[in-house]
N, C-alpha and C positions, 0 to 999 in steps of 0.2 A: 141772915140769908139762908134760904133753903137750897140745899144741893140736891139736884135730881139725879138719882143713880140709874144708869142704863141697865137694863136687864142683860144677863149673860147671853152671849150669842149661842144659838142652838148648835149642838154638835152634829156634824154631818155623819151619816151612817158610814161604816167601813166600806172601802172600795170593793168592787165585785170579786177580785181575786181573793181577798181576805175572807169574805163571806163563803166563797166556795171552799176555801181551805178549811174553815171552821166546820162546815157541814160534812166534808169528807172525813175529817178526823173524828167527829162525833159518830158518823155512821160506822167507821172502822172500829170504834170502841164499844158500840152498842151490842148488848147481849153478853158482855163480859162483866156485868156488875160495875160498870165504869164510873158511875156517879159516886158511890161511897168510896171506891178505891182512889179516885182522883182527888176527892176532898181530903181524904186521910193522908195521901201523899203530899198534898199541898201544905198541910199542917206540919208534917214531919220533916219536910225538906230542910229548913234552917238547922234543926238539931242534927240531921243526918250529915249535912255538909260540914258542920263543926266537928262532928265525931270522926269523919273521914280525914279531915286535915290534922286534927290533934292526936287522934289515936290510930286511925287506920293506916296512915302512911308510915309512922314509926314501927308499928307492929309488922307491916309488910316487909320493911327493911330488916327487922330483927329475925323474921322467919325466912329470909332469903328470897321472898317473892319480888323484891325491888332492890336494885343495886343503889349504892350511895350516889352515883352520878344522877340517877333518876330523882332521888330525894332532893339533891341540890338544884336540879332543873325545875322541879315543882316549887321550890323555895323562891327561885328567881321569878317565876310566873306570879307568885303571890305578891312580890314587890311591884311587878308591872300592873297587877290588878289594883293595888293601892293608888297608883298614878291614874288609872282609868276612873276610879271612883271620884277623884278630885276633878277630873274633866267633866264627869257627869253632873257634879254640883254646879259647875260654871255653865255648861252647855245645856244640860237637860232641865235644870231648874231655873237658872238665871237667864237662859236664852242667848248667852254670848259664846260663840264658837271660838275657843282659844286654840291656836296652832303652835303654842310654845310650851306645852306641858313637858315634853322631853327635855327642854332646856333646864327647867327647875329640877327635874329628876337627876340630871347630870350634875347640877350644882351641889345637890346633896351628896352625891357620890364623891365629888371632888373634896368636899369638906371632911368627910371621914377618910378619904384616900390620903390626904395630907398627913393625918395622924398615923395611918398604917405605914406610910413611907418612912416616917420618922422613927418608927419602931420596927423597921425591917433592916435589911443589910445596909450598914454604914461604913464609911471609911474611918481612918484614924482621927479625923477632925469632926466626925459626927455629921457628914454630908450624906444624904440618901443616895443610893446607887441610881435611882431614877433620874436625878439631876445630871449625872455624868453622860447619860445616853444622848442628850441633845447639846452638850457643851462642846464647843470647838477648842476650848483651852482647858484641858483636863487639870492642869496644875493650878488654875486660878478660880476654881469653883468655890463659891461661897453660898451659905444658906440664906435665901431671901428673908427679909425681915418679917414678911407676913406669914411665913411658914412657922415661925417660932412658937406663937401661941397655940398652934395645933398639936403641940407635944402633949397637951393636957386632953385627956379623953372627954372630960365633962365640957370643956370649952368647945371641942369639936362636935360633940353631940348637940350642944345648944346651937352652933352655927349651921348644923344640918337643916334645921327648920327656920332659923332666923334669916339666913342669907337669901334663900329663894323666896321666903315669905315677905321680907321687907322690900326686896327688888320687885316682886310682883305688885305689892301694894302701891309703891311709888309709880310704877309704870301704869298700873290700872287706874289709879286716881287721875293721872294726867290724861289718859285716853278717855275715860268715862266722863270726866269733867268737860272735855271738849265734845261730848256727845258722839263719840265715834262708836258705831255699832254695826251690826250686820256683817256683810262681807268685808267692809272696810276694816273692822276690828280684826277679822281673821287674817287679812293681808298684813296688817301692821304687826301682829304678833308673829307671823311667819317671818317677816323682815327682821324682827328682833332676834329670832332664833338664828337666822343666817348670819347676822352681824356678830352675834356672840360666838358662833362656830368659827368664823374667820379670825376673831380675836384670840380664841383659845388655841388655834392652830399655830400662832406665832411663838417661836422659841423665846423671843425676848420678853415674853410675859412671865417667864420663869415658872411655868406650869408644865414643862416637859413637852410642849408643842403637840404635834400630831401623835406622838408615841403615848401621850397621856401618863397617868400615874400607874406604876407597875411595881413588881417586887414586893407584894404583900405576903408576909410570912406569919404574922401573929396578930392577935387581937386580945387585949387585956391579958397578955401573958400566955394565951392559948394558941397553939399551932393551928393555922388554917388548914393544914393538911391532915389534921387529926379527924377521924370519923366522929368522935364526940363533938368536936367544934362544928363540923358540917351539919350534924343533926341539930345542934343547938341553934345555929343560924337559920335552919329551916323552920324550927319551932318558933323562933322570934319573928320570922317573916309571916308564918301562919297566924300567930297571935296579933301581929300588926294588921293583917288583912281583916281578921274577925273584929278587932276593935275599931278599925276604920269604918267598916260596914255598919256596925252597931251605932257608932257615933253619927254617921251620915244619915241613917234612918231616923235617929232621934232628932237631928237638926232639922230635917225637912218637915217634921211633924210640929215644930214649934212655930211661934209667930214669925221668927226670922225666915224660916223656910217658906211660909205662906207669902211673905213679902217678896221673896225671890220669884215665886211663881207669878205673882202679880206683875213684877218687873218684866218677866218673860212674855206675859200675855198682853199687857197694855202699860208700857212704861209711861206714856204721855198722860194717861188717866191717873196713874199713881202720883205723878209729879203735880198734877192739877189738884189732887186731894191734899197736898201739903207735905208729902213724903220726899225724901232726898235719895233717889235710887243710886246716886254716885257712891255713897258710903256703903250701901249693901253690896253692890257689885264689886267694889274694891275689896271689901272684906272677904267675900267668898272667893274672889280671884286669889287673894293672898293665902287663904286657907287651903285652896287646892294646890298652890305652889308648895306650901309647907308639907302637905301630905306627900306630894311627889318627891320632895327632898328626903323625907324619911324613908320612902321606898328605895330611892337611889342609894342611900347610905347602907342599907342592908344588901342591896344588889351588888355593890362593889366588892366586898370581901368574898362573896360567893362566886364571882366570875374571876377574881384575881387581877382585874384591870378596869380602869375607867378612862375613856379617851373622848376627844371632841366628837368622834363618830357617833357617840351615844346621844348627841344633841342635834344631829342633822335634821333638816326639815322633814325628811321622809319618816323619821321616827315619830314625830308628833302626828303626822297623817295616819300612821298605823294605830295610834291611840284612838283617833276619831273612828276608825273602822271598828275597833273592838267595841266601843260604846254603842255605835249604831247597830251592830249585829246583835249584841246582847240585849239592848233595850235602853234608849235614852230616857232619862227621867225616872229610872227605877232603882238606882243604886246597885241592887243585886245583879241587874243585867250587865252593868259595866264590869263587875268582877267576873261574871260568867263569860262574857265576851272575851276578856283579856286572857283568861286561862284556857278557854276552849279554842280560840283561834291560834294561840301559841302552841297548844298541844297538836292541833291539826298541822301547823307549820312544821313541827318537829317530825311528825310521821311522814308527811309528804316529801319533805326535802331529803329524807333518808331513802325513800323508795321511789318516788316519782318527782325529782327536783324540777323538771321542766314544766310540770303541770301547776306548780304552786302559784306563779304570778297570775295565771288565768283564773284560778280558783279564788284568789284573793280579790281580784277585780269583780268576779261574779258574786262573791259574798256581799261586797259593798253595794253593787248595783241592785242585787236581789233584795237586800234589806231595805233599800230606799223605795223600790217599786212595790214589793209585795209584803214586806214586814216593816212598815215605818215605826212600829213600836217594838221591834226586835223580837227575839225568841221569848223573852220574859213577857212581853205584851201578848204574844200568841197564847202562852200558858195561862195568863190571867183571864183571857177571853174564854178559854176552855173551862176553867174553874168556875167562871161566872155562869156558863151554860149548865154546869153540873149542879150548881147551888139551887135549892128549891126556891120557887117564886116567893118573894117577900122576906127571905132570910137575909140577915145582916151579913156583910162581907167579913 
């Protein structure tokens, strides 16, 4: 039997506001030798970003240009960017808008947080101080059985990725197998987040209720208050971000990544061709959850606390905003949006706290209306205009 393949649908030209913005930027750059400069900058940007993260920030701290609090803050933003890259794989490439990425981020933080609590302040019976905070019977506190394996760092490190990854795969397989997609998938993932938040807020779950896991003092024998440990955690976060971005860029260039794009563009046609989109969507959903768990694990020791507030529904909505502003389906845009929006948040909440909610809403609405491909999409269009006709990208 011969299968007739439909031709790909013609791409519509960019909307008028985008075309006007492109022309305005090109006219502003014209006369400054903008074409070779823009192409050179485009080629140098990845190496420049890596150099700033790995060398620039530590040198700035060593020379006194940046304090240790700023280094730790940037390290936390790197962890959030890893979570955003995971969402970009699910939403930007597979076309499934997940609203529970912060849940998996918090699960990873809890897995390492249990280990940190067990190696923090203890009583004479080896009970972490965090458990006494929510106990009504101080003399009858016992260590829950599921805490005990987390005394091992290697076990905790494995659970950081396995717990959110396996939970996401089970939930995703059931949802995708039932062909839940579009806005219904977004709603059900947000409902999962709210249900998990309510569960983690309960004291009888023995995870310290709304207070969360606290009293982190050391990691692998190193004091978390030490400048060397804080710098090491930042470097680990930066390395995780760089490695995650490189892995995601490689993944989307493989056959697996091309199948994800096919799922996003026409899942019905892919299913008709004999593929099983359920497994691909479940796999990338689990991968995104595992990446979020790794980011949450490095986030917890840098903040000193992990609570159910980190998994609230609004936190997952913020991740969507980061990806939309940076550029959905670009990988680098997700990381840029996460770091950039959070830096903007830190600046405005310090100087103009009342302006931030309006700016955040304006960023999201503006990205949807005027920059549907995000900041990275705008940059790529400018680079395409600068490239000579017939040149390969």
